[in-house]
N, C-alpha and C positions, 0 to 999 in steps of 0.2 A: 154744818161741820166746817171746821177751819183747819188748814194744814199748811205748813211752810213749804214754799216752792223755791227752787234756785232762782237766781236773777233772770228776769225775762228780758229778751232782746226784741224790740219792736222797731220796725223801720217806719219812720214818719217822714214822708216826702223826701226820701233820700238820706235822711239822717238817722242814726241809731241812738236810741235812748235805753239806758239800763235802769231797771227798777227792781228793788227787793220788795216784794209785796206778799201779803197774806192772801191766799187764794180761798175763795168761797165756792161751795157747791150748792146749787139750787135745783129744785125739781119743778118742771113744768109738765103738767099732765102726766105722761108715763115715762118721761126721759129725764135724766140728770144732766146738768150742764155745769162746767167749771169756768170760773172767771178767766177771761182771756185778755181783754183790753180795759183798763180802768178809765173812769170818767176824766181823770186828770190828763192821761195820755191822749184821749179823744180830743180834749180841748186844745192841747198843743198842736195836734195835727190840723184841726180846723183853722186855728190861728195862722199857721203857715200857709195853708191854701188861700185864705182870705187876703193875706198880704200879697201873694203873687197875683191874685185877681185884681186887687186894687191898682197894682202897677200896670198890668196888661190891658185892663179895660177902661182906664182913665180916658174920659172924653168920648167914649163910644156909646153911652146910654144903652147898655145891654138889656135884654129881657131874659130873666131867669125862668126857665121852664121846669118846674118841680114835679117829679113823678110821684104820684100817690099810689100806694099808701106809705110805703116804707121810708121814703126820703123826707117826710115832713119834719122829723126831729133834727136831722142833719141840716136841712135847709133853714130851719129857724135859727140854729146856732150860727151857721155860715152867714146868713143875710144880715144879722145884727153886727157883723164885723166888716161888711162891705161898705166902703165910704163913697164910692162913685154913684152918681145918679143912675137909677135903674128902674125897670118894671119887673113885677113878679106875677106869674100866673101858675095855676095848678092843673095838671091833666092826669087822667087815668088812661091806661093802655088797654084796649080791647083786643085780646089775642087768642080767644078760646072758641072752639067749635064743639058744642056739647060740653063734656067734662074734660076734654083733652086739649092741651096747649098745642097750637099749630106752629109756635115760634115765629109767627108772622102777625104784624099788627093790622087789624082790620080798620081801626080808626083811633084817633086821639080824642077821648071824651073830655069835653070842657074847654077846648081850645077855641076861644072867640077872638083873640087878638090877631091883628095883621102882622105877619112876620116879614113881609117884603122889605128888603134892604136893611133889615135889622141884624145886629149881632145877638145870636141866641146862645145861651148857656144852658145846656141840659143838666139838671141836678138830680143825681141818682144816688141811692144808698149803697148799692153793691153791683158790680159787674162780674159775671162768671163766664158763661159761654160767649156772650156778646151778640147773640142772634137777634134778640129784640132791639137792642140799641142800634145795631147796624140797619135794621129795617126802619127804625124811627128817624135816623139821620137822613135816609133817602126821602122820606116823606116831608121832612122839614125843608130840605133843599128844594123839593118840588114846589114848596110855597115861597120860593125865591128869597130866602134869607141870605143876607150878605155873607155871613160866616156862621158856622156852627161849632161850638166848643162843648166838650164833655167834661163835667166835674163829677167824679164819684168818690164817695168817702172810702169805700173798700174795693179792692180789685183782687181777683183770684187768677193770677197769671197761668197757673197749671190747668185751669178749666177753660181758658179763653180759646175760642175757635174762629174768631173773626179778626181780621187785620184792622183794628180800630186805632185811630189816633186819639188817645185820651190825654187831654191837656192838663187836667188837675186830678191828682190822686192823693188821698189822705194817707192810706196805708195799703201795702200789699200783704196778703195773708195766704196761708195754705188753703187747700180745697176742703175745709172742714165746714160742717153745718153749724151756723151761729145764730144767736138771738140777742135781742136787746138793742137799744138805741135806734128804735124804729123797725127793727127786724123781728119777725115773729115765728113762732112754732104753732101752727093751727090757730092763729089769732092771739096767742099768749106771748107776753114778753116784750112787746113794743115799748112799754113804758119804763123799762129798766134803764138806768143811766149808764151802766157799764155794758160791755159786750161779753157774752159767754159762748163757749163752744161745747158741743155735745160730748158727753163722756161715752166712749165706746162700750157697747154692751158685752 
């Protein structure tokens, strides 16, 4: 189903872009989602982030620590725009006890690289409460990294509960449930090139 929406205002790294777009509604499992951020606006935001990183990280030979599973799409787009020499690794976070999240990381699965004296850039798809990211930063600092920077494509300021210094943000969004561009709803929707938000029931 297609219907015309008024101009959308999206903040991209501090700049506002206006776009008249036709909005689509899709269904994933049992919920409807409406188009929220287009692939074109996503690419603009990623480009701005990469330009800032290329300036800030020049000569530092950073290591990009990509958080799986959600950040893999964002990381692929971002890293193709990074021009400075760098290393890339992928980690999973183990933070569950039984079926309940503890909001504390028990371990970083897959981290084999030595981080001592390195500039580490954590690449995340979205930060909401910030609990897991805060715990992760403490663990990386314990591994004697020289500096730790956070790069997240999406940030939900209204949900944030931790005092995090987030160095690179693609977009700030409301506290809505979203899918697409690596984000999922019960495993569905990660492959969507655009980002959709849930339609209230």
